[in-house]
C-alpha positions in Angstrom: 7.5 16.9 18.3 10.9 17.5 16.6 11.3 20.9 15.0 13.3 19.9 12.0 12.1 19.9 8.3 11.7 16.5 6.8 10.6 15.4 3.3 8.8 12.0 2.8 8.0 10.7 -0.6 5.9 7.7 -1.7 5.7 6.0 -5.1 4.6 2.7 -6.7 4.1 1.6 -10.3 6.0 4.0 -12.6 7.7 5.6 -9.6 11.3 5.0 -10.5 11.1 7.4 -13.3 9.3 10.0 -11.2 11.8 9.6 -8.3 14.7 10.1 -10.8 13.1 13.2 -12.2 12.5 14.6 -8.8 15.7 13.7 -7.1 17.9 14.9 -10.0 16.6 18.5 -9.3 17.5 18.6 -5.6 20.5 20.8 -4.9 23.6 19.7 -2.9 22.6 22.1 0.0 19.1 20.7 0.4 18.0 21.6 3.9 16.2 18.4 5.0 16.5 14.6 5.0 14.5 12.9 2.3 12.9 9.6 3.1 11.5 7.5 0.2 9.2 4.5 0.0 8.9 2.7 -3.4 6.7 -0.4 -3.5 8.8 -3.4 -4.3 8.4 -7.2 -4.1 9.5 -8.5 -0.6 12.3 -10.7 -1.9 13.5 -8.5 -4.8 16.8 -6.6 -4.4 16.4 -2.9 -4.2 18.7 -0.9 -6.5 16.9 2.4 -6.1 19.8 4.0 -4.1 22.2 3.0 -7.0 19.8 4.5 -9.6 19.5 7.7 -7.6 23.2 8.1 -7.0 23.8 8.1 -10.8 21.4 11.0 -11.4 21.2 13.0 -8.1 23.6 15.4 -6.3 22.5 14.1 -2.9 23.8 10.7 -1.6 21.2 8.0 -1.5 21.3 4.8 0.7 19.1 2.2 2.2 17.9 3.4 5.7 19.5 1.7 8.7 17.6 1.0 11.8 18.5 3.5 14.6 20.5 6.0 12.5 19.9 9.7 12.6 18.5 11.2 9.4 20.8 13.9 8.1 19.8 16.9 5.9 20.9 16.6 2.3 20.7 12.8 2.2 18.2 10.4 0.7 17.1 7.4 2.7 15.2 4.5 0.9 13.1 1.9 2.6 14.7 -1.5 2.2 12.6 -4.4 0.8 10.0 -6.0 3.1 10.5 -3.4 5.8 8.6 -0.3 6.9 10.6 2.9 7.2 9.5 5.1 10.1 10.7 8.2 11.9 10.9 7.5 15.7 12.4 9.5 18.5 14.6 11.6 16.2 15.9 8.4 14.5 15.0 6.2 11.6 13.3 2.9 12.4 13.4 -0.1 9.9 10.7 -2.5 11.1 8.8 -5.7 10.1 5.4 -4.4 11.2 2.2 -5.7 9.6 1.6 -5.0 6.0 -0.6 -2.0 5.1 -2.5 -1.8 1.8 -0.9 -5.2 1.1 2.6 -3.6 1.2 5.7 -3.5 3.3 7.2 -1.0 3.0 4.0 1.1 2.9 3.8 4.8 2.2 1.1 5.5 4.8 3.2 4.1 7.6 6.1 6.4 6.8 3.9 9.4 6.3 2.0 8.9 9.6 5.2 8.4 11.6 6.7 11.6 10.1 3.6 13.6 10.9 3.5 12.2 14.4 7.1 13.2 15.2 7.6 16.3 13.1 4.1 17.9 12.8 4.0 21.0 10.6 7.6 20.5 9.5 6.8 17.6 7.2 6.4 17.9 3.5 4.8 14.8 2.0 4.9 13.9 -1.7 2.8 11.4 -3.6 4.1 10.2 -7.0 3.0 7.7 -9.7 1.3 4.5 -8.6 -1.8 2.3 -8.7 -4.5 2.2 -6.1 -4.2 4.6 -3.2 -1.4 3.9 -0.7 -0.2 7.2 0.7 -3.5 9.0 0.7 -4.2 8.4 4.4 -0.7 9.3 5.4 -0.8 12.5 3.4 -4.2 13.3 5.0 -2.5 12.9 8.4 0.4 15.2 7.3 -2.1 17.9 6.4 -4.1 17.3 9.6 -1.0 18.1 11.6 -0.1 21.2 9.7 2.4 19.9 7.2 2.5 20.3 3.4 1.0 18.0 0.8 2.5 17.9 -2.7 1.2 15.6 -5.5 2.6 14.7 -8.9 0.4 16.0 -11.7 -1.7 13.0 -12.8 -1.0 13.9 -16.4 2.7 13.7 -15.7 2.4 10.3 -13.8 2.9 7.0 -15.7 0.1 5.6 -13.4 -2.2 8.3 -12.0 -4.3 6.4 -9.5 -2.3 7.3 -6.4 -2.0 11.1 -7.3 -5.7 11.2 -8.2 -6.7 9.6 -4.9 -4.6 12.0 -2.9 -6.1 15.0 -4.8 -9.6 13.7 -4.2 -9.2 13.2 -0.4 -6.6 15.7 0.7 -6.5 19.5 0.4 -3.1 19.4 -1.3 -0.9 22.5 -1.5 0.5 21.9 -5.0 0.1 19.7 -8.0 3.3 19.7 -10.1 5.3 17.5 -12.4 7.9 15.3 -10.8 10.7 17.6 -12.1 8.9 20.7 -10.9 8.5 19.1 -7.4 12.3 18.6 -7.3 12.9 22.1 -8.4 10.6 23.7 -5.9 11.1 21.4 -2.8 14.0 23.5 -1.4 11.8 26.6 -1.4 8.8 24.7 0.0 10.8 23.2 2.8 12.3 26.6 3.7 8.9 28.3 4.0 8.1 29.3 7.5 5.6 27.0 9.1 3.3 27.6 12.0 5.2 27.5 15.3 2.8 25.1 17.0 1.5 21.8 15.7 -2.2 21.3 15.3 -3.9 19.9 18.4 -5.6 16.6 17.6 -8.8 15.5 19.3 -8.0 12.9 22.0 -9.5 10.0 20.0 -7.4 11.1 16.9 -4.2 11.3 18.9 -4.9 7.8 20.4 -5.5 6.3 17.0 -2.5 8.0 15.4 -0.2 6.9 18.2 -1.6 3.3 18.0 -1.1 3.1 14.2 2.5 4.4 14.4 3.3 1.9 17.1 1.7 -1.0 15.2 4.0 -0.2 12.2 6.9 -0.3 14.8 5.9 -3.8 15.7 3.8 -3.2 18.8 0.6 -5.1 19.4 -2.5 -3.6 17.8 -4.7 -5.5 20.2 -2.9 -4.2 23.3 -2.9 -0.7 21.9 -6.7 -0.9 21.7 -6.9 -0.4 17.9 -10.4 -2.0 17.8 -11.7 0.9 19.8 -10.3 3.5 17.4 -13.1 3.1 14.9 -16.4 1.3 14.5 -16.9 -2.4 13.9 -17.5 -3.5 10.3 -19.0 -6.6 8.8 -15.8 -7.3 7.0 -12.8 -9.5 7.8 -9.1 -9.2 7.1 -8.1 -11.1 3.9 -4.7 -11.9 5.5 -5.5 -13.1 9.0 -9.4 -13.2 8.8 -9.8 -11.0 11.9 -12.6 -8.5 12.2 -11.9 -5.2 10.6 -12.5 -1.9 12.3 -13.7 0.9 10.0 -11.8 4.2 10.3 -12.9 7.5 8.7 -10.5 10.2 7.8 -12.3 13.1 6.1 -13.8 11.5 2.9 -11.5 8.5 3.1 -12.7 5.2 4.5 -10.2 2.5 5.5 -10.0 -0.6 7.7 -7.7 -2.2 10.3 -7.7 -5.5 12.1 -6.6 -6.1 15.7 -3.4 -7.9 14.5 -2.4 -4.8 12.6 -3.1 -5.3 8.9 -4.6 -2.2 7.3 -6.5 -1.5 4.1 -8.1 1.3 2.2 -11.4 0.3 0.5 -9.5 -0.1 -2.8 -6.7 -2.3 -1.5 -9.3 -4.3 0.5 -11.3 -4.9 -2.7 -8.1 -5.9 -4.6 -7.2 -8.5 -1.9 -10.8 -9.9 -1.8 -10.8 -10.2 -5.6 -7.4 -12.1 -5.4 -8.8 -14.3 -2.6 -11.8 -15.2 -4.7 -9.6 -16.3 -7.6 -7.3 -18.4 -5.3 -10.3 -20.2 -3.7 -12.0 -20.6 -7.0 -8.9 -22.3 -8.5 -8.9 -24.7 -5.5 -12.6 -25.6 -6.2 -11.8 -26.0 -9.9 -9.0 -28.4 -9.2 -11.1 -30.5 -6.8 -14.0 -30.7 -9.4 -11.6 -31.6 -12.2 -9.9 -34.3 -10.1 -13.3 -35.6 -9.1 -14.2 -35.9 -12.8 -11.0 -37.7 -13.6 -11.5 -40.2 -10.8 -15.2 -40.8 -11.6 -14.3 -41.5 -15.3 -11.6 -43.9 -14.1 -14.0 -45.7 -11.9 -16.6 -45.8 -14.7 -14.0 -47.3 -17.0 -13.1 -50.0 -14.5 -16.8 -50.9 -14.0 -17.3 -51.1 -17.7 -14.3 -53.4 -18.1 -15.7 -55.7 -15.4 -19.1 -55.8 -17.1 -21.0 -53.7 -14.5 -22.5 -51.3 -17.1 -25.1 -49.8 -14.7 -22.4 -48.7 -12.2 -20.2 -47.5 -15.1 -23.1 -45.3 -16.4 -23.7 -43.9 -13.0 -20.1 -42.9 -12.6 -20.0 -41.3 -16.0 -23.1 -39.2 -15.3 -21.5 -38.0 -12.1 -18.3 -37.2 -14.0 -20.2 -35.2 -16.5 -21.9 -33.2 -13.7 -18.5 -32.5 -12.1 -17.2 -31.3 -15.4 -20.2 -29.0 -15.9 -19.6 -27.5 -12.4 -15.9 -27.1 -13.2 -16.8 -25.2 -16.3 -19.1 -22.9 -14.2 -16.2 -22.2 -11.8 -13.8 -21.7 -14.7 -16.2 -19.0 -16.1 -16.3 -17.4 -12.7 -12.5 -17.2 -12.6 -12.3 -15.6 -16.0 -15.0 -13.1 -15.1 -13.2 -12.3 -11.9 -10.0 -11.7 -13.9 -11.9 -9.3 -16.2 -13.1 -7.4 -13.1 -9.5 -7.1 -11.9 -8.3 -5.9 -15.3 -11.1 -3.4 -15.4 -10.0 -1.9 -12.0 -6.4 -1.7 -13.3 -7.4 -0.1 -16.5 -9.5 2.4 -14.5 -6.4 3.3 -12.4 -4.1 3.5 -15.5 -3.1 6.8 -17.0 -5.8 8.6 -19.0 -5.1 10.0 -22.5 
């Protein structure tokens, strides 16, 4: 492991404001590199470095593959790429999505813990669902520090609350307070030796870091790093292996996609809606075609056939209405999950 302090920060919905509040409090002599992941759509331009450069004393830039992270600089994961720490350098990769995201917070946090052990300080800020909880758990497991934005200070508090629920965090502060105290926290003496993982834990952590770096999960034996589940990956439909980290349950397939229970449920819900719309389209097209055939038979004087086609069209329309109601109910369930994850008064 590299004995150099490093700070890794993850944010999602509402994270830009939190990152600004945090970064604007960092001093020019900040003693460690700062690596950031903000969830962003794959093909959207990322302007986060520009935003931070307008409010922060430290220079911010998109990370470049192979560059050495320097203290007193901010490195932001570019869109549709994971940001990792690897052999003393930054790695920008196109590894499999995790929690439906690339860049993902967990991939950065795990790689930093794997390479820097107790010298990592991980920070979770505003966001929905729970990306970052597993990575923060790994940071703590290897002796690092875990800092979480106060849920009451976060625009969306689901990510901070998940981290607090599953990780023995060292501090819960507002985003501005985290920025003010990070220098002191990073400079605190840490244990000289990293925590020794059990062999199966080390194997799994190494495999997951290498998967994010674009290695083959199958060849790394990821299916032997947990227990088989009855669930399949929503993205590639491979069998998911269940992994337990403390109180957190998550899943990974042999091609590399990874999910927490919350992100897996979100993807399954989305998949239900997509497939239901396909069924709805087919039923409505069937009804249209059956009514056209009925009309043609009626015009030709074949009233018996016309009636049969119209009865079938009516049945197809009733089935379509049932599917439509399913879609609406499914959307209501999705909205309920979002509202549950939204900030509380």
